[in-house]
Structures are given as structure tokens and as C-alpha cells.
PDB file of N, CA, C and O in Angstrom:
ATOM      1  N   MET A   1     -32.282  -9.351  -5.309  1.00  0.00           N
ATOM      2  CA  MET A   1     -33.308 -10.284  -5.670  1.00  0.00           C
ATOM      3  C   MET A   1     -34.071 -10.655  -4.396  1.00  0.00           C
ATOM      4  O   MET A   1     -33.521 -10.650  -3.295  1.00  0.00           O
ATOM      5  N   GLU A   2     -35.326 -10.968  -4.578  1.00  0.00           N
ATOM      6  CA  GLU A   2     -36.208 -11.208  -3.447  1.00  0.00           C
ATOM      7  C   GLU A   2     -35.918 -12.510  -2.685  1.00  0.00           C
ATOM      8  O   GLU A   2     -35.998 -12.544  -1.457  1.00  0.00           O
ATOM      9  N   ASN A   3     -35.584 -13.573  -3.415  1.00  0.00           N
ATOM     10  CA  ASN A   3     -35.419 -14.910  -2.735  1.00  0.00           C
ATOM     11  C   ASN A   3     -33.956 -15.338  -2.565  1.00  0.00           C
ATOM     12  O   ASN A   3     -33.679 -16.506  -2.292  1.00  0.00           O
ATOM     13  N   ILE A   4     -33.038 -14.408  -2.723  1.00  0.00           N
ATOM     14  CA  ILE A   4     -31.611 -14.710  -2.591  1.00  0.00           C
ATOM     15  C   ILE A   4     -30.977 -13.776  -1.583  1.00  0.00           C
ATOM     16  O   ILE A   4     -31.127 -12.555  -1.646  1.00  0.00           O
ATOM     17  N   GLN A   5     -30.245 -14.399  -0.629  1.00  0.00           N
ATOM     18  CA  GLN A   5     -29.480 -13.622   0.373  1.00  0.00           C
ATOM     19  C   GLN A   5     -27.989 -13.905   0.165  1.00  0.00           C
ATOM     20  O   GLN A   5     -27.591 -15.062   0.031  1.00  0.00           O
ATOM     21  N   PHE A   6     -27.198 -12.893   0.139  1.00  0.00           N
ATOM     22  CA  PHE A   6     -25.767 -13.004  -0.012  1.00  0.00           C
ATOM     23  C   PHE A   6     -25.073 -12.302   1.178  1.00  0.00           C
ATOM     24  O   PHE A   6     -25.235 -11.101   1.394  1.00  0.00           O
ATOM     25  N   ASN A   7     -24.306 -13.086   1.929  1.00  0.00           N
ATOM     26  CA  ASN A   7     -23.574 -12.565   3.066  1.00  0.00           C
ATOM     27  C   ASN A   7     -22.093 -12.892   2.935  1.00  0.00           C
ATOM     28  O   ASN A   7     -21.737 -13.999   2.531  1.00  0.00           O
ATOM     29  N   THR A   8     -21.226 -11.941   3.274  1.00  0.00           N
ATOM     30  CA  THR A   8     -19.838 -12.203   3.234  1.00  0.00           C
ATOM     31  C   THR A   8     -19.166 -11.557   4.423  1.00  0.00           C
ATOM     32  O   THR A   8     -19.618 -10.518   4.905  1.00  0.00           O
ATOM     33  N   LYS A   9     -18.072 -12.171   4.910  1.00  0.00           N
ATOM     34  CA  LYS A   9     -17.332 -11.659   6.023  1.00  0.00           C
ATOM     35  C   LYS A   9     -15.828 -11.901   5.750  1.00  0.00           C
ATOM     36  O   LYS A   9     -15.400 -13.019   5.463  1.00  0.00           O
ATOM     37  N   LEU A  10     -15.059 -10.823   5.852  1.00  0.00           N
ATOM     38  CA  LEU A  10     -13.626 -10.913   5.667  1.00  0.00           C
ATOM     39  C   LEU A  10     -12.914 -10.463   6.927  1.00  0.00           C
ATOM     40  O   LEU A  10     -13.110  -9.340   7.392  1.00  0.00           O
ATOM     41  N   GLU A  11     -12.097 -11.328   7.472  1.00  0.00           N
ATOM     42  CA  GLU A  11     -11.319 -11.012   8.678  1.00  0.00           C
ATOM     43  C   GLU A  11      -9.832 -11.103   8.350  1.00  0.00           C
ATOM     44  O   GLU A  11      -9.360 -12.095   7.794  1.00  0.00           O
ATOM     45  N   LEU A  12      -9.109 -10.048   8.705  1.00  0.00           N
ATOM     46  CA  LEU A  12      -7.645 -10.032   8.505  1.00  0.00           C
ATOM     47  C   LEU A  12      -6.946  -9.922   9.826  1.00  0.00           C
ATOM     48  O   LEU A  12      -7.316  -9.069  10.633  1.00  0.00           O
ATOM     49  N   PHE A  13      -5.952 -10.740  10.093  1.00  0.00           N
ATOM     50  CA  PHE A  13      -5.227 -10.761  11.346  1.00  0.00           C
ATOM     51  C   PHE A  13      -3.753 -10.630  11.133  1.00  0.00           C
ATOM     52  O   PHE A  13      -3.224 -11.075  10.114  1.00  0.00           O
ATOM     53  N   SER A  14      -3.086 -10.030  12.070  1.00  0.00           N
ATOM     54  CA  SER A  14      -1.627  -9.943  12.033  1.00  0.00           C
ATOM     55  C   SER A  14      -1.055 -10.033  13.425  1.00  0.00           C
ATOM     56  O   SER A  14      -1.620  -9.454  14.352  1.00  0.00           O
ATOM     57  N   ASN A  15       0.016 -10.720  13.602  1.00  0.00           N
ATOM     58  CA  ASN A  15       0.730 -10.764  14.854  1.00  0.00           C
ATOM     59  C   ASN A  15       1.726  -9.594  14.891  1.00  0.00           C
ATOM     60  O   ASN A  15       2.763  -9.659  14.232  1.00  0.00           O
ATOM     61  N   TYR A  16       1.445  -8.580  15.612  1.00  0.00           N
ATOM     62  CA  TYR A  16       2.257  -7.358  15.611  1.00  0.00           C
ATOM     63  C   TYR A  16       3.643  -7.576  16.253  1.00  0.00           C
ATOM     64  O   TYR A  16       4.575  -6.817  15.988  1.00  0.00           O
ATOM     65  N   LEU A  17       3.767  -8.591  17.077  1.00  0.00           N
ATOM     66  CA  LEU A  17       5.083  -8.852  17.746  1.00  0.00           C
ATOM     67  C   LEU A  17       5.985  -9.760  16.942  1.00  0.00           C
ATOM     68  O   LEU A  17       7.209  -9.665  17.030  1.00  0.00           O
ATOM     69  N   ASN A  18       5.379 -10.655  16.146  1.00  0.00           N
ATOM     70  CA  ASN A  18       6.165 -11.630  15.374  1.00  0.00           C
ATOM     71  C   ASN A  18       5.764 -11.564  13.927  1.00  0.00           C
ATOM     72  O   ASN A  18       4.643 -11.959  13.606  1.00  0.00           O
ATOM     73  N   ASN A  19       6.599 -11.094  13.033  1.00  0.00           N
ATOM     74  CA  ASN A  19       6.313 -10.991  11.594  1.00  0.00           C
ATOM     75  C   ASN A  19       5.012 -10.224  11.289  1.00  0.00           C
ATOM     76  O   ASN A  19       4.080 -10.805  10.731  1.00  0.00           O
ATOM     77  N   PRO A  20       4.936  -8.947  11.640  1.00  0.00           N
ATOM     78  CA  PRO A  20       3.694  -8.191  11.388  1.00  0.00           C
ATOM     79  C   PRO A  20       3.311  -8.047   9.911  1.00  0.00           C
ATOM     80  O   PRO A  20       2.164  -7.719   9.606  1.00  0.00           O
ATOM     81  N   GLN A  21       4.224  -8.278   9.019  1.00  0.00           N
ATOM     82  CA  GLN A  21       3.961  -8.165   7.602  1.00  0.00           C
ATOM     83  C   GLN A  21       3.149  -9.361   7.059  1.00  0.00           C
ATOM     84  O   GLN A  21       2.566  -9.274   5.978  1.00  0.00           O
ATOM     85  N   ASN A  22       3.115 -10.461   7.803  1.00  0.00           N
ATOM     86  CA  ASN A  22       2.324 -11.615   7.394  1.00  0.00           C
ATOM     87  C   ASN A  22       0.900 -11.485   7.913  1.00  0.00           C
ATOM     88  O   ASN A  22       0.668 -11.395   9.119  1.00  0.00           O
ATOM     89  N   ILE A  23      -0.073 -11.478   6.958  1.00  0.00           N
ATOM     90  CA  ILE A  23      -1.467 -11.275   7.279  1.00  0.00           C
ATOM     91  C   ILE A  23      -2.202 -12.605   7.144  1.00  0.00           C
ATOM     92  O   ILE A  23      -2.074 -13.277   6.120  1.00  0.00           O
ATOM     93  N   ASP A  24      -2.961 -12.989   8.150  1.00  0.00           N
ATOM     94  CA  ASP A  24      -3.802 -14.175   8.105  1.00  0.00           C
ATOM     95  C   ASP A  24      -5.183 -13.738   7.586  1.00  0.00           C
ATOM     96  O   ASP A  24      -5.662 -12.649   7.904  1.00  0.00           O
ATOM     97  N   ILE A  25      -5.803 -14.600   6.789  1.00  0.00           N
ATOM     98  CA  ILE A  25      -7.068 -14.285   6.137  1.00  0.00           C
ATOM     99  C   ILE A  25      -8.111 -15.299   6.475  1.00  0.00           C
ATOM    100  O   ILE A  25      -7.832 -16.497   6.434  1.00  0.00           O
ATOM    101  N   ASN A  26      -9.332 -14.863   6.816  1.00  0.00           N
ATOM    102  CA  ASN A  26     -10.495 -15.698   6.983  1.00  0.00           C
ATOM    103  C   ASN A  26     -11.594 -15.075   6.217  1.00  0.00           C
ATOM    104  O   ASN A  26     -12.062 -14.012   6.625  1.00  0.00           O
ATOM    105  N   TRP A  27     -12.073 -15.659   5.097  1.00  0.00           N
ATOM    106  CA  TRP A  27     -13.121 -15.078   4.276  1.00  0.00           C
ATOM    107  C   TRP A  27     -14.212 -16.099   4.109  1.00  0.00           C
ATOM    108  O   TRP A  27     -13.998 -17.207   3.616  1.00  0.00           O
ATOM    109  N   GLU A  28     -15.427 -15.679   4.547  1.00  0.00           N
ATOM    110  CA  GLU A  28     -16.590 -16.554   4.471  1.00  0.00           C
ATOM    111  C   GLU A  28     -17.618 -15.933   3.547  1.00  0.00           C
ATOM    112  O   GLU A  28     -17.832 -14.721   3.573  1.00  0.00           O
ATOM    113  N   VAL A  29     -18.262 -16.767   2.724  1.00  0.00           N
ATOM    114  CA  VAL A  29     -19.302 -16.314   1.839  1.00  0.00           C
ATOM    115  C   VAL A  29     -20.469 -17.336   1.968  1.00  0.00           C
ATOM    116  O   VAL A  29     -20.267 -18.548   1.896  1.00  0.00           O
ATOM    117  N   VAL A  30     -21.682 -16.799   2.158  1.00  0.00           N
ATOM    118  CA  VAL A  30     -22.859 -17.620   2.247  1.00  0.00           C
ATOM    119  C   VAL A  30     -23.964 -17.094   1.299  1.00  0.00           C
ATOM    120  O   VAL A  30     -24.312 -15.914   1.334  1.00  0.00           O
ATOM    121  N   ILE A  31     -24.487 -17.963   0.482  1.00  0.00           N
ATOM    122  CA  ILE A  31     -25.561 -17.660  -0.428  1.00  0.00           C
ATOM    123  C   ILE A  31     -26.753 -18.543  -0.040  1.00  0.00           C
ATOM    124  O   ILE A  31     -26.666 -19.770  -0.085  1.00  0.00           O
ATOM    125  N   ALA A  32     -27.867 -17.903   0.341  1.00  0.00           N
ATOM    126  CA  ALA A  32     -29.065 -18.659   0.721  1.00  0.00           C
ATOM    127  C   ALA A  32     -30.174 -18.411  -0.343  1.00  0.00           C
ATOM    128  O   ALA A  32     -30.434 -17.268  -0.716  1.00  0.00           O
ATOM    129  N   LEU A  33     -30.779 -19.436  -0.791  1.00  0.00           N
ATOM    130  CA  LEU A  33     -31.788 -19.340  -1.849  1.00  0.00           C
ATOM    131  C   LEU A  33     -33.114 -19.917  -1.315  1.00  0.00           C
ATOM    132  O   LEU A  33     -33.123 -21.007  -0.744  1.00  0.00           O
ATOM    133  N   LYS A  34     -34.206 -19.209  -1.493  1.00  0.00           N
ATOM    134  CA  LYS A  34     -35.497 -19.773  -1.213  1.00  0.00           C
ATOM    135  C   LYS A  34     -36.113 -20.122  -2.537  1.00  0.00           C
ATOM    136  O   LYS A  34     -36.530 -19.236  -3.283  1.00  0.00           O
ATOM    137  N   VAL A  35     -36.181 -21.463  -2.859  1.00  0.00           N
ATOM    138  CA  VAL A  35     -36.653 -21.929  -4.107  1.00  0.00           C
ATOM    139  C   VAL A  35     -38.114 -21.726  -4.244  1.00  0.00           C
ATOM    140  O   VAL A  35     -38.571 -21.138  -5.225  1.00  0.00           O
ATOM    141  N   ASN A  36     -38.893 -22.210  -3.257  1.00  0.00           N
ATOM    142  CA  ASN A  36     -40.349 -22.003  -3.255  1.00  0.00           C
ATOM    143  C   ASN A  36     -40.794 -22.040  -1.762  1.00  0.00           C
ATOM    144  O   ASN A  36     -39.966 -21.922  -0.859  1.00  0.00           O
ATOM    145  N   LYS A  37     -42.113 -22.207  -1.532  1.00  0.00           N
ATOM    146  CA  LYS A  37     -42.638 -22.152  -0.183  1.00  0.00           C
ATOM    147  C   LYS A  37     -42.020 -23.252   0.728  1.00  0.00           C
ATOM    148  O   LYS A  37     -41.918 -23.054   1.938  1.00  0.00           O
ATOM    149  N   TYR A  38     -41.622 -24.371   0.168  1.00  0.00           N
ATOM    150  CA  TYR A  38     -41.200 -25.531   0.933  1.00  0.00           C
ATOM    151  C   TYR A  38     -39.695 -25.826   0.844  1.00  0.00           C
ATOM    152  O   TYR A  38     -39.151 -26.475   1.737  1.00  0.00           O
ATOM    153  N   ILE A  39     -39.020 -25.369  -0.201  1.00  0.00           N
ATOM    154  CA  ILE A  39     -37.605 -25.800  -0.403  1.00  0.00           C
ATOM    155  C   ILE A  39     -36.691 -24.578  -0.351  1.00  0.00           C
ATOM    156  O   ILE A  39     -36.998 -23.524  -0.908  1.00  0.00           O
ATOM    157  N   SER A  40     -35.565 -24.748   0.328  1.00  0.00           N
ATOM    158  CA  SER A  40     -34.526 -23.726   0.359  1.00  0.00           C
ATOM    159  C   SER A  40     -33.155 -24.418   0.165  1.00  0.00           C
ATOM    160  O   SER A  40     -32.990 -25.615   0.400  1.00  0.00           O
ATOM    161  N   ALA A  41     -32.203 -23.608  -0.268  1.00  0.00           N
ATOM    162  CA  ALA A  41     -30.849 -24.147  -0.522  1.00  0.00           C
ATOM    163  C   ALA A  41     -29.853 -23.141   0.035  1.00  0.00           C
ATOM    164  O   ALA A  41     -30.149 -21.956   0.187  1.00  0.00           O
ATOM    165  N   MET A  42     -28.646 -23.662   0.339  1.00  0.00           N
ATOM    166  CA  MET A  42     -27.601 -22.810   0.867  1.00  0.00           C
ATOM    167  C   MET A  42     -26.245 -23.279   0.311  1.00  0.00           C
ATOM    168  O   MET A  42     -25.982 -24.479   0.236  1.00  0.00           O
ATOM    169  N   LEU A  43     -25.407 -22.340  -0.067  1.00  0.00           N
ATOM    170  CA  LEU A  43     -24.036 -22.569  -0.506  1.00  0.00           C
ATOM    171  C   LEU A  43     -23.126 -21.761   0.352  1.00  0.00           C
ATOM    172  O   LEU A  43     -23.286 -20.546   0.460  1.00  0.00           O
ATOM    173  N   SER A  44     -22.147 -22.425   0.984  1.00  0.00           N
ATOM    174  CA  SER A  44     -21.257 -21.738   1.901  1.00  0.00           C
ATOM    175  C   SER A  44     -19.817 -22.084   1.508  1.00  0.00           C
ATOM    176  O   SER A  44     -19.486 -23.233   1.215  1.00  0.00           O
ATOM    177  N   THR A  45     -18.965 -21.030   1.513  1.00  0.00           N
ATOM    178  CA  THR A  45     -17.523 -21.247   1.230  1.00  0.00           C
ATOM    179  C   THR A  45     -16.731 -20.500   2.321  1.00  0.00           C
ATOM    180  O   THR A  45     -17.175 -19.508   2.898  1.00  0.00           O
ATOM    181  N   GLN A  46     -15.554 -21.038   2.556  1.00  0.00           N
ATOM    182  CA  GLN A  46     -14.597 -20.431   3.490  1.00  0.00           C
ATOM    183  C   GLN A  46     -13.189 -20.565   2.988  1.00  0.00           C
ATOM    184  O   GLN A  46     -12.750 -21.664   2.650  1.00  0.00           O
ATOM    185  N   LEU A  47     -12.473 -19.466   2.932  1.00  0.00           N
ATOM    186  CA  LEU A  47     -11.077 -19.452   2.512  1.00  0.00           C
ATOM    187  C   LEU A  47     -10.227 -19.032   3.719  1.00  0.00           C
ATOM    188  O   LEU A  47     -10.462 -17.993   4.336  1.00  0.00           O
ATOM    189  N   LEU A  48      -9.222 -19.884   4.040  1.00  0.00           N
ATOM    190  CA  LEU A  48      -8.316 -19.590   5.167  1.00  0.00           C
ATOM    191  C   LEU A  48      -6.887 -19.546   4.679  1.00  0.00           C
ATOM    192  O   LEU A  48      -6.472 -20.379   3.873  1.00  0.00           O
ATOM    193  N   TYR A  49      -6.144 -18.591   5.155  1.00  0.00           N
ATOM    194  CA  TYR A  49      -4.731 -18.538   4.936  1.00  0.00           C
ATOM    195  C   TYR A  49      -4.091 -18.137   6.289  1.00  0.00           C
ATOM    196  O   TYR A  49      -4.348 -17.059   6.824  1.00  0.00           O
ATOM    197  N   ASP A  50      -3.271 -19.029   6.802  1.00  0.00           N
ATOM    198  CA  ASP A  50      -2.566 -18.762   8.090  1.00  0.00           C
ATOM    199  C   ASP A  50      -1.102 -19.060   7.841  1.00  0.00           C
ATOM    200  O   ASP A  50      -0.738 -20.186   7.501  1.00  0.00           O
ATOM    201  N   ASN A  51      -0.267 -18.057   8.008  1.00  0.00           N
ATOM    202  CA  ASN A  51       1.175 -18.168   7.730  1.00  0.00           C
ATOM    203  C   ASN A  51       1.855 -19.171   8.695  1.00  0.00           C
ATOM    204  O   ASN A  51       2.884 -19.745   8.340  1.00  0.00           O
ATOM    205  N   ASP A  52       1.310 -19.389   9.886  1.00  0.00           N
ATOM    206  CA  ASP A  52       1.885 -20.228  10.897  1.00  0.00           C
ATOM    207  C   ASP A  52       1.506 -21.694  10.788  1.00  0.00           C
ATOM    208  O   ASP A  52       2.060 -22.528  11.504  1.00  0.00           O
ATOM    209  N   VAL A  53       0.581 -22.020   9.916  1.00  0.00           N
ATOM    210  CA  VAL A  53       0.134 -23.417   9.739  1.00  0.00           C
ATOM    211  C   VAL A  53       0.982 -24.065   8.657  1.00  0.00           C
ATOM    212  O   VAL A  53       1.117 -23.539   7.552  1.00  0.00           O
ATOM    213  N   PHE A  54       1.555 -25.223   8.995  1.00  0.00           N
ATOM    214  CA  PHE A  54       2.378 -25.973   8.049  1.00  0.00           C
ATOM    215  C   PHE A  54       1.522 -26.950   7.269  1.00  0.00           C
ATOM    216  O   PHE A  54       0.867 -27.807   7.863  1.00  0.00           O
ATOM    217  N   ILE A  55       1.516 -26.838   5.949  1.00  0.00           N
ATOM    218  CA  ILE A  55       0.768 -27.697   5.078  1.00  0.00           C
ATOM    219  C   ILE A  55       1.744 -28.529   4.242  1.00  0.00           C
ATOM    220  O   ILE A  55       2.447 -27.956   3.410  1.00  0.00           O
ATOM    221  N   PRO A  56       1.825 -29.894   4.428  1.00  0.00           N
ATOM    222  CA  PRO A  56       2.778 -30.664   3.618  1.00  0.00           C
ATOM    223  C   PRO A  56       2.316 -30.785   2.207  1.00  0.00           C
ATOM    224  O   PRO A  56       1.121 -30.733   1.915  1.00  0.00           O
ATOM    225  N   LYS A  57       3.280 -30.949   1.319  1.00  0.00           N
ATOM    226  CA  LYS A  57       2.979 -31.141  -0.101  1.00  0.00           C
ATOM    227  C   LYS A  57       2.681 -32.609  -0.371  1.00  0.00           C
ATOM    228  O   LYS A  57       3.098 -33.474   0.399  1.00  0.00           O
ATOM    229  N   ASN A  58       1.981 -32.896  -1.430  1.00  0.00           N
ATOM    230  CA  ASN A  58       1.597 -34.265  -1.771  1.00  0.00           C
ATOM    231  C   ASN A  58       2.609 -34.960  -2.680  1.00  0.00           C
ATOM    232  O   ASN A  58       2.261 -35.947  -3.329  1.00  0.00           O
ATOM    233  N   ASP A  59       3.827 -34.483  -2.746  1.00  0.00           N
ATOM    234  CA  ASP A  59       4.819 -35.082  -3.654  1.00  0.00           C
ATOM    235  C   ASP A  59       5.665 -36.132  -2.940  1.00  0.00           C
ATOM    236  O   ASP A  59       6.630 -36.617  -3.531  1.00  0.00           O
ATOM    237  N   GLY A  60       5.349 -36.512  -1.683  1.00  0.00           N
ATOM    238  CA  GLY A  60       6.050 -37.536  -1.002  1.00  0.00           C
ATOM    239  C   GLY A  60       7.264 -37.026  -0.218  1.00  0.00           C
ATOM    240  O   GLY A  60       7.924 -37.814   0.460  1.00  0.00           O
ATOM    241  N   THR A  61       7.565 -35.760  -0.293  1.00  0.00           N
ATOM    242  CA  THR A  61       8.713 -35.201   0.451  1.00  0.00           C
ATOM    243  C   THR A  61       8.175 -34.508   1.684  1.00  0.00           C
ATOM    244  O   THR A  61       6.963 -34.400   1.876  1.00  0.00           O
ATOM    245  N   LEU A  62       9.086 -34.040   2.514  1.00  0.00           N
ATOM    246  CA  LEU A  62       8.704 -33.269   3.712  1.00  0.00           C
ATOM    247  C   LEU A  62       8.659 -31.785   3.417  1.00  0.00           C
ATOM    248  O   LEU A  62       8.537 -30.983   4.343  1.00  0.00           O
ATOM    249  N   ASN A  63       8.749 -31.408   2.201  1.00  0.00           N
ATOM    250  CA  ASN A  63       8.692 -29.978   1.889  1.00  0.00           C
ATOM    251  C   ASN A  63       7.226 -29.540   2.123  1.00  0.00           C
ATOM    252  O   ASN A  63       6.282 -30.325   2.027  1.00  0.00           O
ATOM    253  N   GLY A  64       7.107 -28.261   2.431  1.00  0.00           N
ATOM    254  CA  GLY A  64       5.795 -27.682   2.645  1.00  0.00           C
ATOM    255  C   GLY A  64       5.953 -26.281   3.204  1.00  0.00           C
ATOM    256  O   GLY A  64       7.045 -25.713   3.221  1.00  0.00           O
ATOM    257  N   GLY A  65       4.831 -25.742   3.660  1.00  0.00           N
ATOM    258  CA  GLY A  65       4.865 -24.432   4.232  1.00  0.00           C
ATOM    259  C   GLY A  65       3.440 -23.878   4.325  1.00  0.00           C
ATOM    260  O   GLY A  65       2.460 -24.622   4.274  1.00  0.00           O
ATOM    261  N   ALA A  66       3.356 -22.600   4.457  1.00  0.00           N
ATOM    262  CA  ALA A  66       2.055 -21.922   4.583  1.00  0.00           C
ATOM    263  C   ALA A  66       1.304 -22.083   3.294  1.00  0.00           C
ATOM    264  O   ALA A  66       1.911 -22.085   2.223  1.00  0.00           O
ATOM    265  N   GLY A  67      -0.002 -22.218   3.364  1.00  0.00           N
ATOM    266  CA  GLY A  67      -0.750 -22.432   2.174  1.00  0.00           C
ATOM    267  C   GLY A  67      -2.234 -22.040   2.418  1.00  0.00           C
ATOM    268  O   GLY A  67      -2.630 -21.751   3.547  1.00  0.00           O
ATOM    269  N   THR A  68      -3.021 -22.037   1.354  1.00  0.00           N
ATOM    270  CA  THR A  68      -4.378 -21.668   1.431  1.00  0.00           C
ATOM    271  C   THR A  68      -5.275 -22.895   1.605  1.00  0.00           C
ATOM    272  O   THR A  68      -5.060 -23.918   0.955  1.00  0.00           O
ATOM    273  N   GLN A  69      -6.276 -22.794   2.478  1.00  0.00           N
ATOM    274  CA  GLN A  69      -7.210 -23.878   2.695  1.00  0.00           C
ATOM    275  C   GLN A  69      -8.578 -23.349   2.222  1.00  0.00           C
ATOM    276  O   GLN A  69      -8.883 -22.165   2.369  1.00  0.00           O
ATOM    277  N   PHE A  70      -9.393 -24.253   1.650  1.00  0.00           N
ATOM    278  CA  PHE A  70     -10.700 -23.872   1.118  1.00  0.00           C
ATOM    279  C   PHE A  70     -11.723 -24.904   1.528  1.00  0.00           C
ATOM    280  O   PHE A  70     -11.479 -26.106   1.424  1.00  0.00           O
ATOM    281  N   LYS A  71     -12.841 -24.451   1.982  1.00  0.00           N
ATOM    282  CA  LYS A  71     -13.962 -25.367   2.392  1.00  0.00           C
ATOM    283  C   LYS A  71     -15.247 -24.853   1.777  1.00  0.00           C
ATOM    284  O   LYS A  71     -15.515 -23.651   1.781  1.00  0.00           O
ATOM    285  N   GLU A  72     -16.034 -25.766   1.253  1.00  0.00           N
ATOM    286  CA  GLU A  72     -17.338 -25.420   0.730  1.00  0.00           C
ATOM    287  C   GLU A  72     -18.362 -26.449   1.155  1.00  0.00           C
ATOM    288  O   GLU A  72     -18.054 -27.626   1.341  1.00  0.00           O
ATOM    289  N   SER A  73     -19.574 -25.981   1.303  1.00  0.00           N
ATOM    290  CA  SER A  73     -20.666 -26.883   1.628  1.00  0.00           C
ATOM    291  C   SER A  73     -21.921 -26.470   0.948  1.00  0.00           C
ATOM    292  O   SER A  73     -22.113 -25.290   0.654  1.00  0.00           O
ATOM    293  N   PHE A  74     -22.827 -27.459   0.676  1.00  0.00           N
ATOM    294  CA  PHE A  74     -24.067 -27.186  -0.003  1.00  0.00           C
ATOM    295  C   PHE A  74     -25.142 -27.912   0.752  1.00  0.00           C
ATOM    296  O   PHE A  74     -24.963 -29.068   1.134  1.00  0.00           O
ATOM    297  N   GLY A  75     -26.279 -27.242   0.976  1.00  0.00           N
ATOM    298  CA  GLY A  75     -27.354 -27.876   1.713  1.00  0.00           C
ATOM    299  C   GLY A  75     -28.726 -27.560   1.082  1.00  0.00           C
ATOM    300  O   GLY A  75     -28.942 -26.478   0.536  1.00  0.00           O
ATOM    301  N   ILE A  76     -29.607 -28.500   1.171  1.00  0.00           N
ATOM    302  CA  ILE A  76     -30.990 -28.338   0.693  1.00  0.00           C
ATOM    303  C   ILE A  76     -31.895 -28.625   1.877  1.00  0.00           C
ATOM    304  O   ILE A  76     -31.702 -29.615   2.582  1.00  0.00           O
ATOM    305  N   GLY A  77     -32.890 -27.758   2.103  1.00  0.00           N
ATOM    306  CA  GLY A  77     -33.819 -27.962   3.184  1.00  0.00           C
ATOM    307  C   GLY A  77     -35.271 -28.030   2.703  1.00  0.00           C
ATOM    308  O   GLY A  77     -35.636 -27.483   1.662  1.00  0.00           O
ATOM    309  N   PHE A  78     -36.067 -28.713   3.492  1.00  0.00           N
ATOM    310  CA  PHE A  78     -37.489 -28.889   3.213  1.00  0.00           C
ATOM    311  C   PHE A  78     -38.229 -28.556   4.485  1.00  0.00           C
ATOM    312  O   PHE A  78     -37.893 -29.073   5.551  1.00  0.00           O
ATOM    313  N   SER A  79     -39.235 -27.696   4.392  1.00  0.00           N
ATOM    314  CA  SER A  79     -40.021 -27.377   5.587  1.00  0.00           C
ATOM    315  C   SER A  79     -41.500 -27.335   5.256  1.00  0.00           C
ATOM    316  O   SER A  79     -41.901 -26.917   4.171  1.00  0.00           O
ATOM    317  N   TYR A  80     -42.292 -27.773   6.202  1.00  0.00           N
ATOM    318  CA  TYR A  80     -43.726 -27.753   6.036  1.00  0.00           C
ATOM    319  C   TYR A  80     -44.374 -27.442   7.367  1.00  0.00           C
ATOM    320  O   TYR A  80     -43.931 -27.957   8.394  1.00  0.00           O
ATOM    321  N   ASN A  81     -45.408 -26.616   7.384  1.00  0.00           N
ATOM    322  CA  ASN A  81     -46.054 -26.215   8.592  1.00  0.00           C
ATOM    323  C   ASN A  81     -47.332 -27.028   8.768  1.00  0.00           C
ATOM    324  O   ASN A  81     -48.209 -26.996   7.905  1.00  0.00           O
ATOM    325  N   PHE A  82     -47.446 -27.773   9.902  1.00  0.00           N
ATOM    326  CA  PHE A  82     -48.618 -28.626  10.164  1.00  0.00           C
ATOM    327  C   PHE A  82     -49.663 -27.911  11.002  1.00  0.00           C
ATOM    328  O   PHE A  82     -50.619 -28.535  11.464  1.00  0.00           O
ATOM    329  N   GLN A  83     -49.500 -26.658  11.195  1.00  0.00           N
ATOM    330  CA  GLN A  83     -50.439 -25.892  12.033  1.00  0.00           C
ATOM    331  C   GLN A  83     -51.834 -25.833  11.402  1.00  0.00           C
ATOM    332  O   GLN A  83     -51.947 -25.642  10.191  1.00  0.00           O
ATOM    333  N   GLY A  84     -52.870 -25.990  12.177  1.00  0.00           N
ATOM    334  CA  GLY A  84     -54.220 -25.885  11.699  1.00  0.00           C
ATOM    335  C   GLY A  84     -54.872 -27.174  11.303  1.00  0.00           C
ATOM    336  O   GLY A  84     -55.961 -27.145  10.729  1.00  0.00           O
ATOM    337  N   TYR A  85     -54.246 -28.342  11.585  1.00  0.00           N
ATOM    338  CA  TYR A  85     -54.787 -29.632  11.184  1.00  0.00           C
ATOM    339  C   TYR A  85     -55.328 -30.374  12.406  1.00  0.00           C
ATOM    340  O   TYR A  85     -55.124 -31.582  12.525  1.00  0.00           O
ATOM    341  N   GLY A  86     -55.985 -29.707  13.279  1.00  0.00           N
ATOM    342  CA  GLY A  86     -56.646 -30.353  14.451  1.00  0.00           C
ATOM    343  C   GLY A  86     -55.701 -30.692  15.571  1.00  0.00           C
ATOM    344  O   GLY A  86     -56.108 -31.397  16.494  1.00  0.00           O
ATOM    345  N   VAL A  87     -54.486 -30.246  15.553  1.00  0.00           N
ATOM    346  CA  VAL A  87     -53.536 -30.524  16.648  1.00  0.00           C
ATOM    347  C   VAL A  87     -53.792 -29.495  17.713  1.00  0.00           C
ATOM    348  O   VAL A  87     -53.774 -28.297  17.429  1.00  0.00           O
ATOM    349  N   ARG A  88     -54.041 -29.946  18.986  1.00  0.00           N
ATOM    350  CA  ARG A  88     -54.333 -29.042  20.045  1.00  0.00           C
ATOM    351  C   ARG A  88     -53.429 -29.211  21.175  1.00  0.00           C
ATOM    352  O   ARG A  88     -53.550 -28.502  22.174  1.00  0.00           O
TER     353      ARG A  88
END
């Protein structure tokens, strides 16, 4: 589509010296939309999994372990060009 851009990046990591079977994941997705001449929007997501990061559970105990983290953001932009209005 003409006014939509889709970008994705997937990175996979492994510590070859310590537990090489555990793979860490970093996956980013960005969708940029140009609504019209003045307005644009962007949706961004990121999924992280790191086996070495301890994530506590919300049940009040000290149990926990490796888990998936997810981040998303949404932005709207407005732009206008003032060129040509007598500014020198």
C-alpha cells in the first residue's frame, strides 16, 4: 500500500558457553501510516524473551523465572510547512 510502511526485525541470541539451547528473542514491529498531507501515525511493538532475566509472579510468592516481556507504543504526528509565507 502506498501510505503504509511495515518494518520488522527479529534478533535471536544464544550464549554458546552457558546453556546454548536457551535462545533469547528480540522482535520489533513498526507500522507507519500517512493519513493525509498533515497527519501521520505510528504503532510500534517489541517482544523480548531473555532466559537469564528473573520475572517475579504477581501471586505474592517469590516464585518466578524467565518470561516474556511485551511493549507497545502508539503515536500521532502533525506537520505543516511554513515555507513561502514571506519568511526570509
